[in-house]
N, C-alpha and C positions, 0 to 999 in steps of 0.2 A: 429476281435479284434483290429487290428491296426487302422482300419477306425473309430471304436468307440472311441479309445483314441485320435485320431486326432480331432474328433468332440468335445470331452470334452475340450482339450487344446485350441481349437479355441474359444469355448464358454467362457472359463475362460479369455482368452486374450481380447475378446470383452467386457466382463463385467468390467475388469480392465480399459480398455480404456474409457468406458462409464462413470465410476465413476470419472476418472480424468477429462473428459470433463465437467461433471456436476459441479465438484468442481471448475474448472477454471471459468465457467460462473457465479457461485454464488459469487466467489471472485471478479470477474469483477464488479458485481453489487455493492458490498461493496466499490470498488474503486471510484465509481462515487460520493459518498457522504462523507462529513466530518462533524462530530458533536462530539465535545469534551468539557469536562469541565476541569478546572484547576485553576491555580493561576496567578495573575499578576495585572497590572495596565495599564491604557490607552487603546489603541486599534490600530488596523491595518486594512488595506483594500488591498486586492489582486484581481486585475482585469486583467486577462490575464497576460502579461509580466510586468505590472505595479504593484509595491508593495510599499506601503507607510504607514505612521502612526506615532504615538508617544507613546512610552511605550513598555512594554514587556508582553507577554503572554506565559505561559508554560503549555502544556497539561499534565494532570494527568490520565484521564480515558476517554474512548469513542471509536469512530470509525474513523480510519484514515488509508488511503492507504490499505483498505481491511482488516485491522487488528482491531479486536474488543477486548478491554481489557484494562489493565493498562499499561501506559507508563513506561519505565524503569527509575526508580528514580535514579539509580546509574550513569546514563549518563546524565549530566546536560543539554547538548545542544540538546538532543533528544526531538523533538516536541516543540522547543522554537523559538519564533520570537521576534526580538528586532528592533525597528525603531525609528529614529530621523528625521522624515519628508523625507529627500532625501537620507539618508544613513541607512543601517541596515543589518541584517543577519537573515536567516531563516534556520532551520534544520528540516528535516522530522523525523518521528519516527525511532528509530534505534533498531532493533531486528533481529533475524534470519530470520523470515518470510518476513519482508519488504526487507531485503537485498537479499534474494533468488529471490524475484520477481522484483528486480531492482527499488524499490520505495524509496530507501534511497538516500538523496541528502543533500548538503549544498549549500546555495545560498547567495552570497554577493549582496546587493541591493543598487543601486544608482538611486533610483526612478524606474529603470528597474532592475528586478532580473536576476542574472546570475547564474543559477544552475549548479552544477557539480554532476553527478549521480555516485553512486557506481556500480560496476559490479555485475549483478545478475547471476543466473545459466545459463541464455541464453544470457547474455551480457547486454548492456545498451539499453534503449528504443530507437526505431528508431525516434520517435518524443517525445521530452521532455514534459510530461503532465503538468509540472509546468507552461508553457506558456498559458495553457487553463483552469487554475483554477480561479474560482470566489468565493471569500471567505471574510468573515468579522470576526473580533475578537474584544472582548472588555472585560475589567476587572477592578475591584476595589477590591483587595484582591482575591475574587473568580473571575473566568473568563470563558468565553464561546467562542467557535470557531465553525462557521458553514460555509460549503462550498459545491460547486458543480463543477465537472470537465467535460468539454465537450469532451476532448480527451478520457477520460475513458469511456464515454458513447459510443463513436464511436468504441472504442476497444471492448466493450461488444458486440455490434451488429456484428462487423466483425468476432468476435470469432465463431459465428455460421457457418461461411463459412470457418473456419479453418485458418483465417488470424490473426496472433498475432502481432498487430501493436506495442504494448508496451513491448513485450517480457516478459510478466508476467505470461504466462500459463505454470507453472512449476510443477503442481501437480504430473504428471507421473515421472518426474525427482526426486522429493522428495520421492515418493514411492520407487523408485529404490535405493535411498540412505538409506532409513529407512524402509525396508520391514517388520520389526517386529512391526512398529508403526501402528497398525490397526486403531486407532482412527483417524489418519490423513486422512484416506479414507472416513470418514463420518462427518468431521467437516469442512465445507466449509469456515467459517470465523475463522482463527487461533486465539487462545487465549493464554495467557502467560503460562497456566498450561501445555500445550502440550510439551513444551521444558524446562519448569522451569527456563526461563530466560537464560542469557548467563553466 
């Protein structure tokens, strides 16, 4: 009887671990790409550490930092970039999921961006993915932002070997914090409805 219970508990632990692993890998895929629509004027270009442009673009909806859904309208700086050629500022999306996964940052830009990351559940990323982002944004009332991140691609590949370069594999920690939230185990790309905003 004890052996049977041990087998059941071992199987359950393996299933939980497998679900967390799968969720982390799917989130990592979402991290690689940025595609958002919003409002703004002018445009910007982000090539590795270089960030420049002229104007402001504010994300309203889309995929950013592995989070798919609506940007938090109550936090004005969330998902906003503003540039005047050699100076500017950029803010990542701000919500519970992006903060847990160490994706939230603010960057002052002097042609070169200087990002400051918020602490995630596993700390700050070992390598700031900001410096490996290739992104373009443009707007005239309506706006579009499209990007690709090389560091996030590397993090996705290394994740299969158990290496968490960007310290964003937090699915198991989130499950431990919210064991009653069963939807969290089956929704790899977090959306606003899961936590109802902050």
